[in-house]
N, CA, C and O atoms as CSV, one atom per row, in Angstrom:
chain,resi,resn,atom,element,x,y,z
A,1,GLU,N,N,33.660,62.296,168.814
A,1,GLU,CA,C,35.075,62.125,168.936
A,1,GLU,C,C,35.722,62.401,167.581
A,1,GLU,O,O,35.252,61.943,166.540
A,2,LEU,N,N,36.853,63.190,167.627
A,2,LEU,CA,C,37.556,63.534,166.397
A,2,LEU,C,C,38.521,62.433,166.006
A,2,LEU,O,O,39.188,61.831,166.848
A,3,VAL,N,N,38.576,62.193,164.736
A,3,VAL,CA,C,39.477,61.170,164.212
A,3,VAL,C,C,40.575,61.880,163.420
A,3,VAL,O,O,40.279,62.747,162.598
A,4,ALA,N,N,41.823,61.524,163.657
A,4,ALA,CA,C,42.934,62.125,162.925
A,4,ALA,C,C,42.974,61.548,161.524
A,4,ALA,O,O,43.069,60.338,161.321
A,5,LEU,N,N,42.899,62.447,160.579
A,5,LEU,CA,C,42.965,62.018,159.190
A,5,LEU,C,C,44.420,61.931,158.744
A,5,LEU,O,O,45.260,62.690,159.227
A,6,PRO,N,N,44.722,61.031,157.847
A,6,PRO,CA,C,46.099,60.958,157.348
A,6,PRO,C,C,46.446,62.232,156.574
A,6,PRO,O,O,45.583,62.842,155.943
A,7,ARG,N,N,47.665,62.604,156.630
A,7,ARG,CA,C,48.150,63.805,155.948
A,7,ARG,C,C,48.069,63.574,154.439
A,7,ARG,O,O,48.462,62.532,153.914
A,8,TRP,N,N,47.540,64.594,153.775
A,8,TRP,CA,C,47.489,64.481,152.319
A,8,TRP,C,C,48.112,65.693,151.687
A,8,TRP,O,O,47.737,66.789,152.104
A,9,PRO,N,N,48.989,65.640,150.763
A,9,PRO,CA,C,49.567,64.401,150.263
A,9,PRO,C,C,50.528,63.823,151.293
A,9,PRO,O,O,51.087,64.565,152.100
A,10,PRO,N,N,50.722,62.534,151.276
A,10,PRO,CA,C,51.606,61.923,152.259
A,10,PRO,C,C,53.040,62.442,152.100
A,10,PRO,O,O,53.491,62.694,150.983
A,11,ARG,N,N,53.743,62.599,153.206
A,11,ARG,CA,C,55.134,63.057,153.184
A,11,ARG,C,C,55.997,61.959,152.590
A,11,ARG,O,O,55.963,60.809,153.027
A,12,MET,N,N,56.761,62.338,151.596
A,12,MET,CA,C,57.645,61.378,150.942
A,12,MET,C,C,59.034,61.504,151.573
A,12,MET,O,O,59.600,62.597,151.620
A,13,LEU,N,N,59.558,60.432,152.038
A,13,LEU,CA,C,60.890,60.425,152.619
A,13,LEU,C,C,61.904,59.998,151.564
A,13,LEU,O,O,61.655,59.103,150.756
A,14,THR,N,N,63.030,60.652,151.597
A,14,THR,CA,C,64.104,60.243,150.703
A,14,THR,C,C,64.620,58.892,151.164
A,14,THR,O,O,64.415,58.517,152.318
A,15,PRO,N,N,65.281,58.158,150.289
A,15,PRO,CA,C,65.822,56.850,150.718
A,15,PRO,C,C,66.733,56.970,151.939
A,15,PRO,O,O,66.709,56.107,152.816
A,16,ALA,N,N,67.528,58.027,152.000
A,16,ALA,CA,C,68.419,58.194,153.155
A,16,ALA,C,C,67.608,58.431,154.422
A,16,ALA,O,O,67.919,57.872,155.473
A,17,ALA,N,N,66.568,59.259,154.326
A,17,ALA,CA,C,65.749,59.564,155.502
A,17,ALA,C,C,64.988,58.330,155.969
A,17,ALA,O,O,64.747,58.172,157.166
A,18,GLN,N,N,64.604,57.450,155.041
A,18,GLN,CA,C,63.906,56.224,155.410
A,18,GLN,C,C,64.780,55.333,156.281
A,18,GLN,O,O,64.270,54.535,157.067
A,19,HIS,N,N,66.099,55.469,156.144
A,19,HIS,CA,C,67.029,54.657,156.915
A,19,HIS,C,C,67.618,55.422,158.083
A,19,HIS,O,O,68.587,54.967,158.691
A,20,GLY,N,N,67.052,56.581,158.412
A,20,GLY,CA,C,67.487,57.347,159.568
A,20,GLY,C,C,68.758,58.149,159.344
A,20,GLY,O,O,69.380,58.587,160.312
A,21,VAL,N,N,69.158,58.351,158.105
A,21,VAL,CA,C,70.367,59.114,157.802
A,21,VAL,C,C,69.972,60.578,157.630
A,21,VAL,O,O,69.093,60.913,156.837
A,22,ARG,N,N,70.641,61.438,158.388
A,22,ARG,CA,C,70.350,62.875,158.318
A,22,ARG,C,C,70.973,63.452,157.054
A,22,ARG,O,O,72.147,63.218,156.770
A,23,GLN,N,N,70.190,64.201,156.305
A,23,GLN,CA,C,70.702,64.818,155.097
A,23,GLN,C,C,71.153,66.243,155.397
A,23,GLN,O,O,70.592,66.921,156.258
A,24,GLU,N,N,72.172,66.678,154.676
A,24,GLU,CA,C,72.665,68.036,154.857
A,24,GLU,C,C,71.640,69.039,154.342
A,24,GLU,O,O,70.935,68.795,153.364
A,25,THR,N,N,71.581,70.163,155.025
A,25,THR,CA,C,70.712,71.230,154.555
A,25,THR,C,C,71.402,71.968,153.417
A,25,THR,O,O,72.602,71.802,153.199
A,26,THR,N,N,70.663,72.761,152.714
A,26,THR,CA,C,71.228,73.557,151.626
A,26,THR,C,C,72.313,74.484,152.150
A,26,THR,O,O,73.339,74.670,151.496
A,27,GLU,N,N,72.098,75.062,153.317
A,27,GLU,CA,C,73.091,75.961,153.913
A,27,GLU,C,C,74.374,75.204,154.241
A,27,GLU,O,O,75.471,75.710,154.003
A,28,GLU,N,N,74.243,74.003,154.784
A,28,GLU,CA,C,75.421,73.195,155.098
A,28,GLU,C,C,76.192,72.837,153.826
A,28,GLU,O,O,77.422,72.866,153.816
A,29,LYS,N,N,75.478,72.503,152.768
A,29,LYS,CA,C,76.123,72.180,151.498
A,29,LYS,C,C,76.846,73.403,150.936
A,29,LYS,O,O,77.954,73.293,150.412
A,30,ARG,N,N,76.217,74.554,151.050
A,30,ARG,CA,C,76.812,75.796,150.551
A,30,ARG,C,C,78.086,76.117,151.326
A,30,ARG,O,O,79.098,76.488,150.732
A,31,MET,N,N,78.040,75.974,152.650
A,31,MET,CA,C,79.215,76.253,153.475
A,31,MET,C,C,80.335,75.258,153.184
A,31,MET,O,O,81.505,75.638,153.137
A,32,GLU,N,N,79.990,74.011,152.993
A,32,GLU,CA,C,80.999,73.004,152.664
A,32,GLU,C,C,81.660,73.342,151.327
A,32,GLU,O,O,82.874,73.204,151.173
A,33,GLY,N,N,80.859,73.780,150.372
A,33,GLY,CA,C,81.402,74.178,149.073
A,33,GLY,C,C,82.359,75.347,149.199
A,33,GLY,O,O,83.404,75.380,148.550
A,34,ARG,N,N,81.994,76.313,150.044
A,34,ARG,CA,C,82.878,77.465,150.263
A,34,ARG,C,C,84.187,77.035,150.919
A,34,ARG,O,O,85.259,77.515,150.552
A,35,PHE,N,N,84.094,76.132,151.885
A,35,PHE,CA,C,85.292,75.648,152.576
A,35,PHE,C,C,86.208,74.918,151.599
A,35,PHE,O,O,87.422,75.121,151.610
A,36,GLN,N,N,85.628,74.075,150.762
A,36,GLN,CA,C,86.429,73.348,149.782
A,36,GLN,C,C,87.068,74.311,148.794
A,36,GLN,O,O,88.224,74.125,148.413
A,37,ALA,N,N,86.336,75.336,148.374
A,37,ALA,CA,C,86.886,76.326,147.451
A,37,ALA,C,C,88.036,77.082,148.109
A,37,ALA,O,O,89.054,77.345,147.468
A,38,ALA,N,N,87.879,77.432,149.381
A,38,ALA,CA,C,88.941,78.139,150.095
A,38,ALA,C,C,90.192,77.274,150.196
A,38,ALA,O,O,91.305,77.774,150.037
A,39,GLU,N,N,90.016,75.974,150.460
A,39,GLU,CA,C,91.158,75.064,150.523
A,39,GLU,C,C,91.855,74.962,149.170
A,39,GLU,O,O,93.083,74.908,149.103
A,40,GLN,N,N,91.081,74.935,148.109
A,40,GLN,CA,C,91.664,74.852,146.769
A,40,GLN,C,C,92.436,76.127,146.436
A,40,GLN,O,O,93.528,76.066,145.871
A,41,ILE,N,N,91.872,77.272,146.786
A,41,ILE,CA,C,92.554,78.541,146.543
A,41,ILE,C,C,93.846,78.593,147.347
A,41,ILE,O,O,94.879,79.028,146.838
A,42,ALA,N,N,93.791,78.148,148.607
A,42,ALA,CA,C,94.987,78.142,149.458
A,42,ALA,C,C,96.071,77.274,148.839
A,42,ALA,O,O,97.233,77.676,148.786
A,43,GLY,N,N,95.704,76.099,148.376
A,43,GLY,CA,C,96.672,75.210,147.737
A,43,GLY,C,C,97.253,75.799,146.470
A,43,GLY,O,O,98.443,75.651,146.195
A,44,LEU,N,N,96.418,76.464,145.706
A,44,LEU,CA,C,96.872,77.091,144.470
A,44,LEU,C,C,97.866,78.211,144.748
A,44,LEU,O,O,98.935,78.267,144.142
A,45,ILE,N,N,97.507,79.105,145.671
A,45,ILE,CA,C,98.397,80.221,146.017
A,45,ILE,C,C,99.697,79.695,146.596
A,45,ILE,O,O,100.775,80.174,146.243
A,46,ASP,N,N,99.604,78.721,147.478
A,46,ASP,CA,C,100.804,78.154,148.086
A,46,ASP,C,C,101.700,77.507,147.034
A,46,ASP,O,O,102.917,77.692,147.052
A,47,GLY,N,N,101.106,76.756,146.128
A,47,GLY,CA,C,101.882,76.092,145.092
A,47,GLY,C,C,102.549,77.064,144.134
A,47,GLY,O,O,103.716,76.897,143.780
A,48,VAL,N,N,101.810,78.073,143.718
A,48,VAL,CA,C,102.349,79.039,142.763
A,48,VAL,C,C,103.466,79.867,143.388
A,48,VAL,O,O,104.440,80.195,142.710
A,49,THR,N,N,103.344,80.204,144.653
A,49,THR,CA,C,104.311,81.107,145.287
A,49,THR,C,C,105.430,80.388,146.032
A,49,THR,O,O,106.296,81.047,146.610
A,50,SER,N,N,105.438,79.073,146.035
A,50,SER,CA,C,106.392,78.329,146.862
A,50,SER,C,C,107.847,78.561,146.479
A,50,SER,O,O,108.734,78.359,147.309
A,51,ARG,N,N,108.112,78.974,145.264
A,51,ARG,CA,C,109.499,79.199,144.819
A,51,ARG,C,C,109.827,80.683,144.637
A,51,ARG,O,O,110.894,81.022,144.125
A,52,PHE,N,N,108.941,81.543,145.043
A,52,PHE,CA,C,109.190,82.982,144.900
A,52,PHE,C,C,110.370,83.389,145.777
A,52,PHE,O,O,110.430,83.018,146.950
A,53,SER,N,N,111.316,84.158,145.210
A,53,SER,CA,C,112.481,84.555,146.006
A,53,SER,C,C,113.139,85.842,145.504
A,53,SER,O,O,114.279,86.135,145.862
A,54,THR,N,N,112.427,86.609,144.680
A,54,THR,CA,C,113.017,87.845,144.157
A,54,THR,C,C,112.197,89.048,144.585
A,54,THR,O,O,111.065,88.915,145.050
A,55,LYS,N,N,112.789,90.228,144.419
A,55,LYS,CA,C,112.073,91.467,144.741
A,55,LYS,C,C,110.842,91.614,143.864
A,55,LYS,O,O,109.810,92.110,144.315
A,56,GLU,N,N,110.946,91.188,142.618
A,56,GLU,CA,C,109.815,91.273,141.690
A,56,GLU,C,C,108.671,90.368,142.155
A,56,GLU,O,O,107.501,90.749,142.121
A,57,ASP,N,N,109.042,89.165,142.589
A,57,ASP,CA,C,108.035,88.238,143.114
A,57,ASP,C,C,107.333,88.851,144.324
A,57,ASP,O,O,106.107,88.803,144.434
A,58,LEU,N,N,108.113,89.420,145.216
A,58,LEU,CA,C,107.566,90.032,146.432
A,58,LEU,C,C,106.624,91.174,146.073
A,58,LEU,O,O,105.555,91.306,146.669
A,59,GLN,N,N,107.010,91.999,145.108
A,59,GLN,CA,C,106.176,93.121,144.697
A,59,GLN,C,C,104.852,92.622,144.107
A,59,GLN,O,O,103.793,93.185,144.384
A,60,GLU,N,N,104.919,91.571,143.299
A,60,GLU,CA,C,103.696,91.001,142.733
A,60,GLU,C,C,102.772,90.486,143.830
A,60,GLU,O,O,101.558,90.679,143.774
A,61,LEU,N,N,103.353,89.835,144.818
A,61,LEU,CA,C,102.543,89.327,145.938
A,61,LEU,C,C,101.875,90.463,146.696
A,61,LEU,O,O,100.704,90.359,147.061
A,62,LYS,N,N,102.600,91.537,146.936
A,62,LYS,CA,C,102.028,92.679,147.659
A,62,LYS,C,C,100.890,93.309,146.861
A,62,LYS,O,O,99.867,93.693,147.427
A,63,GLU,N,N,101.070,93.410,145.563
A,63,GLU,CA,C,99.999,93.960,144.721
A,63,GLU,C,C,98.788,93.030,144.719
A,63,GLU,O,O,97.646,93.486,144.775
A,64,PHE,N,N,99.046,91.729,144.655
A,64,PHE,CA,C,97.965,90.752,144.684
A,64,PHE,C,C,97.210,90.821,146.009
A,64,PHE,O,O,95.983,90.725,146.033
A,65,LYS,N,N,97.937,90.986,147.099
A,65,LYS,CA,C,97.299,91.082,148.412
A,65,LYS,C,C,96.362,92.277,148.461
A,65,LYS,O,O,95.261,92.174,149.002
A,66,GLU,N,N,96.774,93.399,147.913
A,66,GLU,CA,C,95.908,94.586,147.891
A,66,GLU,C,C,94.642,94.319,147.076
A,66,GLU,O,O,93.551,94.749,147.448
A,67,MET,N,N,94.802,93.609,145.970
A,67,MET,CA,C,93.652,93.270,145.141
A,67,MET,C,C,92.699,92.341,145.896
A,67,MET,O,O,91.480,92.496,145.826
A,68,VAL,N,N,93.271,91.373,146.617
A,68,VAL,CA,C,92.459,90.429,147.385
A,68,VAL,C,C,91.731,91.155,148.513
A,68,VAL,O,O,90.569,90.860,148.795
A,69,LYS,N,N,92.412,92.107,149.161
A,69,LYS,CA,C,91.780,92.893,150.231
A,69,LYS,C,C,90.556,93.614,149.709
A,69,LYS,O,O,89.515,93.644,150.366
A,70,THR,N,N,90.680,94.189,148.535
A,70,THR,CA,C,89.575,94.924,147.926
A,70,THR,C,C,88.376,94.017,147.704
A,70,THR,O,O,87.228,94.441,147.841
A,71,GLY,N,N,88.654,92.756,147.356
A,71,GLY,CA,C,87.584,91.791,147.127
A,71,GLY,C,C,86.982,91.221,148.390
A,71,GLY,O,O,85.932,90.581,148.336
A,72,GLY,N,N,87.628,91.438,149.541
A,72,GLY,CA,C,87.102,90.961,150.818
A,72,GLY,C,C,87.276,89.474,151.054
A,72,GLY,O,O,86.510,88.882,151.815
A,73,HIS,N,N,88.244,88.866,150.434
A,73,HIS,CA,C,88.486,87.430,150.603
A,73,HIS,C,C,89.446,87.217,151.772
A,73,HIS,O,O,90.659,87.137,151.576
A,74,HIS,N,N,88.908,87.128,152.975
A,74,HIS,CA,C,89.716,87.115,154.189
A,74,HIS,C,C,90.645,85.905,154.291
A,74,HIS,O,O,91.796,86.049,154.703
A,75,SER,N,N,90.169,84.731,153.927
A,75,SER,CA,C,91.037,83.556,154.027
A,75,SER,C,C,92.195,83.657,153.039
A,75,SER,O,O,93.308,83.233,153.349
A,76,ALA,N,N,91.947,84.208,151.862
A,76,ALA,CA,C,93.017,84.376,150.878
A,76,ALA,C,C,94.036,85.404,151.355
A,76,ALA,O,O,95.223,85.276,151.057
A,77,ILE,N,N,93.597,86.411,152.082
A,77,ILE,CA,C,94.514,87.434,152.604
A,77,ILE,C,C,95.541,86.778,153.524
A,77,ILE,O,O,96.732,87.078,153.437
A,78,ARG,N,N,95.090,85.889,154.399
A,78,ARG,CA,C,96.014,85.191,155.303
A,78,ARG,C,C,97.018,84.355,154.524
A,78,ARG,O,O,98.202,84.329,154.860
A,79,ILE,N,N,96.558,83.683,153.505
A,79,ILE,CA,C,97.436,82.824,152.709
A,79,ILE,C,C,98.476,83.662,151.973
A,79,ILE,O,O,99.652,83.299,151.929
A,80,VAL,N,N,98.046,84.779,151.397
A,80,VAL,CA,C,98.972,85.647,150.673
A,80,VAL,C,C,99.970,86.272,151.650
A,80,VAL,O,O,101.144,86.431,151.315
A,81,THR,N,N,99.514,86.625,152.847
A,81,THR,CA,C,100.417,87.177,153.863
A,81,THR,C,C,101.506,86.159,154.201
A,81,THR,O,O,102.675,86.521,154.329
A,82,LYS,N,N,101.127,84.895,154.346
A,82,LYS,CA,C,102.122,83.846,154.609
A,82,LYS,C,C,103.086,83.708,153.439
A,82,LYS,O,O,104.282,83.503,153.642
A,83,ALA,N,N,102.576,83.818,152.219
A,83,ALA,CA,C,103.436,83.729,151.038
A,83,ALA,C,C,104.422,84.896,151.003
A,83,ALA,O,O,105.573,84.724,150.601
A,84,ILE,N,N,103.977,86.075,151.421
A,84,ILE,CA,C,104.862,87.242,151.491
A,84,ILE,C,C,105.955,86.996,152.522
A,84,ILE,O,O,107.125,87.283,152.265
A,85,GLU,N,N,105.589,86.474,153.674
A,85,GLU,CA,C,106.578,86.176,154.723
A,85,GLU,C,C,107.594,85.143,154.238
A,85,GLU,O,O,108.794,85.292,154.467
A,86,ARG,N,N,107.109,84.097,153.567
A,86,ARG,CA,C,107.999,83.056,153.062
A,86,ARG,C,C,108.933,83.625,151.990
A,86,ARG,O,O,110.127,83.326,151.989
A,87,THR,N,N,108.403,84.432,151.090
A,87,THR,CA,C,109.214,85.024,150.034
A,87,THR,C,C,110.288,85.930,150.624
A,87,THR,O,O,111.428,85.932,150.160
A,88,THR,N,N,109.927,86.691,151.640
A,88,THR,CA,C,110.897,87.561,152.318
A,88,THR,C,C,112.009,86.721,152.949
A,88,THR,O,O,113.184,87.077,152.866
A,89,ALA,N,N,111.639,85.621,153.572
A,89,ALA,CA,C,112.643,84.735,154.182
A,89,ALA,C,C,113.541,84.122,153.117
A,89,ALA,O,O,114.752,84.027,153.315
A,90,TYR,N,N,112.963,83.702,151.983
A,90,TYR,CA,C,113.771,83.156,150.890
A,90,TYR,C,C,114.729,84.201,150.340
A,90,TYR,O,O,115.882,83.896,150.038
A,91,MET,N,N,114.253,85.432,150.212
A,91,MET,CA,C,115.113,86.507,149.721
A,91,MET,C,C,116.298,86.710,150.658
A,91,MET,O,O,117.428,86.896,150.206
A,92,GLN,N,N,116.039,86.675,151.956
A,92,GLN,CA,C,117.104,86.859,152.936
A,92,GLN,C,C,118.097,85.698,152.866
A,92,GLN,O,O,119.309,85.911,152.904
A,93,TRP,N,N,117.584,84.478,152.766
A,93,TRP,CA,C,118.460,83.314,152.672
A,93,TRP,C,C,119.328,83.423,151.424
A,93,TRP,O,O,120.534,83.176,151.455
A,94,ARG,N,N,118.677,83.800,150.326
A,94,ARG,CA,C,119.410,83.922,149.061
A,94,ARG,C,C,120.505,84.977,149.163
A,94,ARG,O,O,121.629,84.766,148.709
A,95,GLU,N,N,120.166,86.112,149.763
A,95,GLU,CA,C,121.147,87.189,149.935
A,95,GLU,C,C,122.322,86.720,150.805
A,95,GLU,O,O,123.481,87.017,150.515
A,96,ASP,N,N,122.003,85.992,151.862
A,96,ASP,CA,C,123.041,85.530,152.789
A,96,ASP,C,C,123.939,84.450,152.189
A,96,ASP,O,O,125.106,84.348,152.569
A,97,ASN,N,N,123.425,83.642,151.261
A,97,ASN,CA,C,124.148,82.448,150.816
A,97,ASN,C,C,124.534,82.416,149.335
A,97,ASN,O,O,125.329,81.571,148.924
A,98,GLU,N,N,123.996,83.304,148.552
A,98,GLU,CA,C,124.211,83.228,147.107
A,98,GLU,C,C,125.692,83.327,146.724
A,98,GLU,O,O,126.161,82.559,145.884
A,99,GLY,N,N,126.418,84.245,147.318
A,99,GLY,CA,C,127.836,84.410,146.990
A,99,GLY,C,C,128.640,83.170,147.306
A,99,GLY,O,O,129.464,82.730,146.504
A,100,GLU,N,N,128.404,82.616,148.458
A,100,GLU,CA,C,129.123,81.411,148.881
A,100,GLU,C,C,128.806,80.232,147.968
A,100,GLU,O,O,129.702,79.469,147.607
A,101,ILE,N,N,127.556,80.081,147.597
A,101,ILE,CA,C,127.158,78.985,146.708
A,101,ILE,C,C,127.775,79.190,145.322
A,101,ILE,O,O,128.258,78.237,144.711
A,102,TYR,N,N,127.759,80.407,144.836
A,102,TYR,CA,C,128.345,80.723,143.533
A,102,TYR,C,C,129.833,80.362,143.521
A,102,TYR,O,O,130.329,79.760,142.569
A,103,GLN,N,N,130.533,80.738,144.588
A,103,GLN,CA,C,131.965,80.424,144.676
A,103,GLN,C,C,132.205,78.915,144.695
A,103,GLN,O,O,133.123,78.421,144.041
A,104,TRP,N,N,131.383,78.192,145.441
A,104,TRP,CA,C,131.528,76.734,145.520
A,104,TRP,C,C,131.318,76.119,144.144
A,104,TRP,O,O,132.071,75.234,143.738
A,105,ILE,N,N,130.294,76.584,143.423
A,105,ILE,CA,C,130.013,76.057,142.085
A,105,ILE,C,C,131.182,76.335,141.141
A,105,ILE,O,O,131.600,75.460,140.383
A,106,GLN,N,N,131.704,77.557,141.195
A,106,GLN,CA,C,132.837,77.912,140.340
A,106,GLN,C,C,134.055,77.035,140.631
A,106,GLN,O,O,134.785,76.649,139.719
A,107,LYS,N,N,134.261,76.733,141.882
A,107,LYS,CA,C,135.444,75.957,142.292
A,107,LYS,C,C,135.272,74.469,141.976
A,107,LYS,O,O,136.240,73.802,141.613
A,108,ASN,N,N,134.073,73.952,142.108
A,108,ASN,CA,C,133.874,72.497,142.033
A,108,ASN,C,C,133.267,71.999,140.732
A,108,ASN,O,O,133.184,70.789,140.523
A,109,LEU,N,N,132.855,72.871,139.878
A,109,LEU,CA,C,132.246,72.362,138.626
A,109,LEU,C,C,133.063,72.718,137.427
A,109,LEU,O,O,132.696,72.370,136.305
């Protein structure tokens, strides 16, 4: 009759594994890091471009988008596209209202 020998060297369990806690794999950690980096980049782009409202700002964004496309950063492309849309809307608002606001300031200040 065959006897099962203990495994040598014995498998060492991490403290988390000893308590039944599943540890993340290296791939999961890498993906989480990428997701966090993408969120940080999105916040940075959004914060920097939140006040853009001139033709020069819009041109810079378009050039930046082309650079990002070349790098293949798909999530950043979406964020920059939204920033371009927002900047275009701000430009339109400014064009529609700047004269009226200027007149009000001249009259009331």
